[in-house]
C-alpha positions as CSV (number, residue, x, y, z in Angstrom):
1,X,109.6,59.7,89.9
2,X,110.1,63.3,91.1
3,X,106.4,64.3,91.4
4,X,106.1,65.9,94.9
5,X,103.2,67.7,96.4
6,X,104.8,71.0,95.5
7,X,104.6,70.0,91.8
8,X,101.0,69.0,92.1
9,X,100.3,72.4,93.5
10,X,101.9,74.0,90.4
11,X,99.5,71.9,88.3
12,X,96.7,73.3,90.4
13,X,97.9,76.8,89.7
14,X,97.7,76.0,86.0
15,X,94.1,75.1,86.4
16,X,93.5,78.3,88.3
17,X,95.1,80.3,85.5
18,X,93.3,78.6,82.6
19,X,90.0,78.9,84.5
20,X,90.5,82.7,84.5
21,X,91.0,82.6,80.8
22,X,87.8,80.5,80.2
23,X,85.9,82.8,82.5
24,X,87.0,85.9,80.5
25,X,86.2,84.3,77.1
26,X,83.1,82.3,77.9
27,X,81.3,84.2,80.7
28,X,82.4,87.8,81.5
29,X,80.4,90.2,79.3
30,X,82.8,93.0,79.9
31,X,86.0,91.1,78.9
32,X,87.0,90.7,82.6
33,X,90.6,91.5,83.4
34,X,90.7,88.2,85.3
35,X,91.8,86.6,82.0
36,X,94.9,88.8,81.9
37,X,95.7,87.9,85.5
38,X,95.6,84.3,84.3
39,X,98.0,85.3,81.5
40,X,100.5,86.8,84.0
41,X,100.3,83.8,86.2
42,X,101.1,81.5,83.3
43,X,104.1,83.6,82.3
44,X,105.5,83.5,85.8
45,X,105.0,79.8,86.0
46,X,106.7,79.3,82.6
47,X,109.7,81.5,83.5
48,X,110.1,79.7,86.9
49,X,109.9,76.1,85.5
50,X,112.1,76.6,82.5
51,X,114.8,78.2,84.5
52,X,114.6,75.6,87.3
53,X,114.8,72.9,84.7
54,X,117.8,74.4,83.0
55,X,119.6,75.1,86.3
56,X,119.2,71.4,87.3
57,X,120.7,70.3,83.9
58,X,123.6,72.8,84.3
59,X,124.4,71.4,87.8
60,X,125.0,67.9,86.5
61,X,128.5,66.6,86.3
62,X,130.0,66.5,82.8
63,X,127.5,69.1,81.8
64,X,127.8,70.2,78.1
65,X,125.9,73.3,76.9
66,X,125.5,71.9,73.4
67,X,123.9,68.6,74.6
68,X,121.6,70.4,77.0
69,X,120.5,73.0,74.4
70,X,119.9,70.3,71.8
71,X,117.8,68.2,74.1
72,X,115.9,71.2,75.4
73,X,114.8,72.3,71.9
74,X,113.9,68.8,70.8
75,X,111.9,68.1,73.9
76,X,110.1,71.4,73.5
77,X,109.3,70.6,69.9
78,X,107.9,67.2,70.9
79,X,105.7,68.8,73.6
80,X,104.5,71.9,71.9
81,X,104.6,71.6,68.1
82,X,102.3,68.6,67.3
83,X,99.0,69.9,68.8
84,X,99.8,73.4,67.8
85,X,100.4,72.6,64.1
86,X,97.4,70.3,64.2
87,X,95.2,73.2,65.2
88,X,96.8,75.4,62.5
89,X,96.3,72.7,59.9
90,X,92.6,72.3,60.8
91,X,92.0,76.1,60.7
92,X,93.7,76.3,57.3
93,X,91.8,73.2,56.0
94,X,88.3,74.6,56.8
95,X,89.4,78.2,56.5
96,X,87.7,79.3,59.8
97,X,87.1,83.0,59.7
98,X,89.1,83.4,56.5
99,X,92.3,82.7,58.5
100,X,94.4,81.2,55.7
101,X,96.0,84.5,54.9
102,X,97.7,84.7,58.3
103,X,98.6,81.1,58.8
104,X,102.2,81.5,57.9
105,X,102.6,84.2,60.7
106,X,101.2,81.8,63.2
107,X,103.3,78.9,61.9
108,X,106.4,81.0,62.5
109,X,105.2,81.9,66.0
110,X,104.8,85.6,65.0
111,X,101.2,85.9,65.9
112,X,101.8,88.7,68.3
113,X,103.5,90.7,65.6
114,X,100.6,89.9,63.1
115,X,98.0,91.4,65.5
116,X,100.2,94.2,66.6
117,X,101.0,95.4,63.1
118,X,97.3,95.4,62.1
119,X,96.0,96.7,65.4
120,X,93.0,94.4,65.2
121,X,91.9,90.9,66.3
122,X,91.5,89.4,62.9
123,X,91.2,86.5,62.6
124,X,89.6,86.1,66.0
125,X,89.9,82.3,65.9
126,X,93.7,82.4,66.4
127,X,94.0,85.5,68.5
128,X,95.0,83.5,71.5
129,X,98.2,82.4,69.7
130,X,99.8,85.8,70.5
131,X,100.8,84.5,73.9
132,X,102.1,81.2,72.4
133,X,104.3,83.2,70.2
134,X,105.7,85.2,73.1
135,X,106.5,82.0,75.0
136,X,108.1,80.4,72.0
137,X,110.3,83.5,71.4
138,X,111.2,83.3,75.1
139,X,112.0,79.5,74.7
140,X,114.4,80.2,71.8
141,X,116.5,82.8,73.6
142,X,116.3,82.1,77.4
143,X,118.1,78.7,77.4
144,X,121.1,80.4,75.8
145,X,121.2,82.8,78.7
146,X,120.8,80.3,81.5
147,X,123.1,77.7,80.0
148,X,125.9,79.9,78.6
149,X,126.1,83.0,80.7
150,X,128.3,83.0,83.9
151,X,126.2,82.0,86.9
152,X,126.9,85.3,88.7
153,X,125.5,87.3,85.8
154,X,122.1,85.6,85.7
155,X,120.3,87.5,88.5
156,X,121.6,90.9,87.3
157,X,120.4,90.0,83.8
158,X,116.9,89.2,85.1
159,X,116.7,92.5,87.0
160,X,117.8,94.5,84.0
161,X,115.2,92.8,81.8
162,X,112.4,93.5,84.3
163,X,113.5,97.2,84.5
164,X,113.5,97.4,80.7
165,X,110.0,95.9,80.5
166,X,108.7,98.4,83.0
167,X,110.3,101.2,81.1
168,X,108.6,100.0,77.9
169,X,105.2,100.4,79.6
170,X,106.0,104.0,80.8
171,X,107.0,104.8,77.2
172,X,103.5,104.4,75.8
173,X,102.0,107.7,77.1
174,X,104.3,109.5,74.6
175,X,103.1,107.4,71.6
176,X,99.6,108.7,71.4
177,X,96.6,106.4,71.4
178,X,97.3,103.0,72.9
179,X,97.4,100.1,70.3
180,X,97.6,96.4,70.5
181,X,101.4,96.7,70.1
182,X,101.4,98.0,73.7
183,X,100.3,94.6,75.0
184,X,101.5,92.1,72.4
185,X,105.2,92.9,71.7
186,X,107.6,90.8,73.7
187,X,108.7,93.6,76.2
188,X,105.2,93.8,77.5
189,X,105.4,90.3,78.9
190,X,109.1,89.9,79.6
191,X,108.7,91.1,83.2
192,X,106.4,88.3,84.2
193,X,108.5,85.6,82.4
194,X,111.7,86.9,83.9
195,X,110.2,87.4,87.3
196,X,109.6,83.6,87.4
197,X,113.1,83.0,86.2
198,X,114.5,85.3,89.0
199,X,112.4,83.3,91.5
200,X,114.0,80.1,90.3
201,X,117.5,81.6,90.7
202,X,116.6,82.8,94.2
203,X,115.1,79.5,95.3
204,X,118.3,77.7,94.1
205,X,120.0,79.3,97.1
206,X,117.2,79.9,99.6
207,X,114.1,78.0,100.6
208,X,112.2,81.0,101.8
209,X,110.9,84.0,99.9
210,X,112.4,87.5,100.5
211,X,110.8,89.2,103.5
212,X,109.8,92.3,101.4
213,X,107.9,90.0,99.0
214,X,105.9,88.4,101.8
215,X,105.0,91.7,103.4
216,X,104.0,93.5,100.1
217,X,101.9,90.7,98.5
218,X,98.6,91.4,100.4
219,X,98.6,95.2,100.0
220,X,99.4,94.8,96.3
221,X,96.5,92.4,95.9
222,X,94.1,94.8,97.6
223,X,95.3,97.6,95.3
224,X,94.9,95.4,92.3
225,X,91.3,94.5,93.3
226,X,90.5,98.2,93.6
227,X,91.9,98.9,90.2
228,X,89.9,96.0,88.7
229,X,86.8,97.5,90.2
230,X,87.6,100.9,88.7
231,X,88.5,99.5,85.2
232,X,84.9,99.5,83.8
233,X,84.2,103.0,85.0
234,X,84.6,106.1,82.7
235,X,88.1,107.4,83.2
236,X,90.1,110.2,81.7
237,X,93.0,109.2,79.4
238,X,95.6,109.8,82.1
239,X,93.6,107.8,84.7
240,X,93.0,105.0,82.3
241,X,96.7,104.8,81.5
242,X,97.5,104.7,85.2
243,X,94.9,102.0,85.8
244,X,96.4,99.9,83.0
245,X,99.9,100.4,84.4
246,X,98.7,99.3,87.8
247,X,96.9,96.2,86.6
248,X,100.0,95.2,84.6
249,X,102.6,95.8,87.3
250,X,101.0,95.5,90.8
251,X,99.9,91.8,90.5
252,X,103.4,90.7,89.5
253,X,104.9,90.4,93.0
254,X,101.9,88.5,94.5
255,X,101.8,86.1,91.5
256,X,105.5,85.5,91.8
257,X,105.1,84.9,95.6
258,X,102.2,82.5,94.9
259,X,104.4,80.4,92.6
260,X,107.1,80.5,95.2
261,X,104.8,79.3,98.0
262,X,103.4,76.5,95.8
263,X,106.9,75.4,94.6
264,X,107.8,74.6,98.2
265,X,104.4,73.2,99.2
266,X,101.6,75.5,100.3
267,X,100.0,74.3,103.6
268,X,96.5,74.2,104.8
269,X,93.2,74.4,102.8
270,X,94.7,76.3,99.9
271,X,97.4,73.7,99.4
272,X,94.9,70.8,99.6
273,X,92.6,72.5,97.1
274,X,95.5,72.9,94.6
275,X,96.4,69.2,95.1
276,X,92.8,68.1,94.6
277,X,92.9,65.4,91.9
278,X,90.5,67.3,89.5
279,X,92.6,70.4,89.8
280,X,95.9,68.6,89.0
281,X,94.3,66.6,86.2
282,X,93.0,69.8,84.4
283,X,96.4,71.4,85.0
284,X,98.2,68.6,83.2
285,X,96.0,69.0,80.1
286,X,95.8,72.8,80.3
287,X,97.9,73.2,77.2
288,X,95.1,71.5,75.2
289,X,92.4,73.4,77.1
290,X,94.0,76.7,76.1
291,X,94.9,75.7,72.6
292,X,91.4,74.3,71.6
293,X,89.0,76.6,73.5
294,X,88.5,79.2,70.7
295,X,87.8,76.5,68.1
296,X,85.4,74.8,70.5
297,X,83.7,78.1,71.1
298,X,83.3,78.7,67.4
299,X,81.5,75.4,66.9
300,X,79.4,75.8,70.0
301,X,78.1,79.2,68.7
302,X,77.4,77.7,65.3
303,X,75.4,74.9,67.0
304,X,73.2,77.3,68.9
305,X,69.9,76.0,67.2
306,X,70.5,72.6,68.7
307,X,71.6,73.7,72.2
308,X,68.9,74.5,74.8
309,X,71.1,77.1,76.5
310,X,72.1,80.6,75.2
311,X,75.6,80.1,74.0
312,X,75.6,82.9,71.4
313,X,76.5,85.4,74.1
314,X,78.8,85.5,77.1
315,X,77.1,83.9,80.1
316,X,76.5,80.8,82.1
317,X,75.2,78.7,79.2
318,X,78.2,79.4,77.1
319,X,80.5,78.8,80.1
320,X,79.0,75.3,80.8
321,X,78.7,74.0,77.3
322,X,82.0,75.4,75.9
323,X,84.0,74.5,78.9
324,X,82.7,70.9,78.9
325,X,83.5,70.6,75.2
326,X,87.0,72.0,75.6
327,X,87.8,69.7,78.5
328,X,86.6,66.6,76.6
329,X,88.6,67.6,73.5
330,X,91.7,68.4,75.6
331,X,91.5,65.0,77.4
332,X,91.2,63.1,74.2
333,X,94.1,65.0,72.6
334,X,96.3,64.3,75.7
335,X,95.5,60.5,75.8
336,X,95.5,59.7,72.1
337,X,98.0,62.3,70.7
338,X,100.2,64.3,73.1
339,X,101.1,61.7,75.7
340,X,102.5,59.1,73.3
341,X,104.6,61.7,71.6
342,X,105.9,63.0,75.0
343,X,107.2,59.5,75.7
344,X,109.8,60.0,73.0
345,X,111.5,62.6,75.1
346,X,113.2,59.9,77.1
347,X,115.6,59.5,74.1
348,X,116.8,63.0,74.5
349,X,118.2,63.4,78.1
350,X,119.8,66.6,79.1
351,X,122.9,64.7,80.3
352,X,123.6,61.3,78.6
353,X,123.9,58.7,81.4
354,X,127.1,57.3,80.0
355,X,128.8,60.6,80.5
356,X,128.1,60.8,84.3
357,X,130.7,60.3,86.9
358,X,129.0,57.9,89.5
359,X,131.2,59.3,92.3
360,X,129.9,62.8,91.8
361,X,127.0,63.8,94.1
362,X,125.0,65.7,91.6
363,X,121.6,65.1,89.9
364,X,121.8,62.0,87.8
365,X,120.8,61.9,84.2
366,X,117.8,59.7,85.1
367,X,116.7,62.1,87.8
368,X,117.1,65.1,85.6
369,X,115.2,63.4,82.8
370,X,112.3,62.5,85.1
371,X,112.2,65.9,86.7
372,X,112.3,67.5,83.2
373,X,109.4,65.3,82.0
374,X,107.2,66.5,84.9
375,X,108.3,70.1,84.7
376,X,107.9,70.3,80.9
377,X,104.4,69.1,81.1
378,X,103.7,72.1,83.2
379,X,105.5,75.0,81.5
380,X,104.3,73.8,78.1
381,X,100.9,75.2,78.8
382,X,100.6,78.3,76.7
383,X,99.3,81.5,78.0
384,X,95.8,82.6,78.1
385,X,94.8,85.8,76.3
386,X,92.4,88.1,78.1
387,X,93.5,90.5,75.4
388,X,91.4,88.7,72.8
389,X,87.9,90.2,72.8
390,X,85.0,88.0,73.7
391,X,83.4,86.5,70.7
């Protein structure tokens, strides 16, 4: 099975990203921006993996766009829908935080529009689904681009989308007071998703990252750290907007470079840490970790009278108890629910084996199916939401 060290490191990156989200929601009293850095890392990973997967399917002999598209959507549904709709059903059944009125928006993967239109995080219990909605909106459209557009158009399309996303951010100073729409509508996240896609397209023809990317990553990281330090300080509206722009844009290149390094196998202690079995294990179940963590937090807070730690507020007690509960629930969900359903994906290969020409030296249907199985387990993980306020 195609499960190399480089793919284990991508699992490790997922653990890193979801840990940032848990830190922001369970520990950081000021709603740390680390959670949003985790969001951006998730988006880059998703864009990279979905594009790499579709490019491999497209390279197979006797490739048919209709077959590949149908298989992609069915396999995505098997991976994402069951636990997602199980969560929505549970929230509707017990009516957590009076969330029934908005369930249809979440069921249609329009959570980002629900919160943007109302400009408030109500109901809080489902606020993390804004990022799932953006990913699903991306999943619907992006395969059509990768599988149907001429190959020579793909990189220019990516660059154009990134430019449009940046222009969207610079438009906001002319709209008055910032609102949730600034962060939740699809253009606000398209740059990170498409940056990962552009990385996959570049890596298809080169094993090394561009020289400018390697040189700029460290200075951009240092600048990002300075902006994160300035974020809690009182700033004028203009400086606050510049700080927001910087924290949105500057980390993008370092995060993309990090995914690029890990996709080819990061060496030394960082690579060994990302391949450490607990890191890769959490990475494989990070979809469940993200999906269940607000519900676990809700029950943990309700159970405060029976818990000897302070879990009613952000802090170490909440981090320990809520993280432990989330990991246990995610592991049970994976073993008893998600993994058996994922095994059905073998019936929906991107290229039917009977259609392959054995004399053609291209990825086989079996190889594509196995690679897809491993990659899909990674980019299924939805994206953390530092934008949700701490409970």
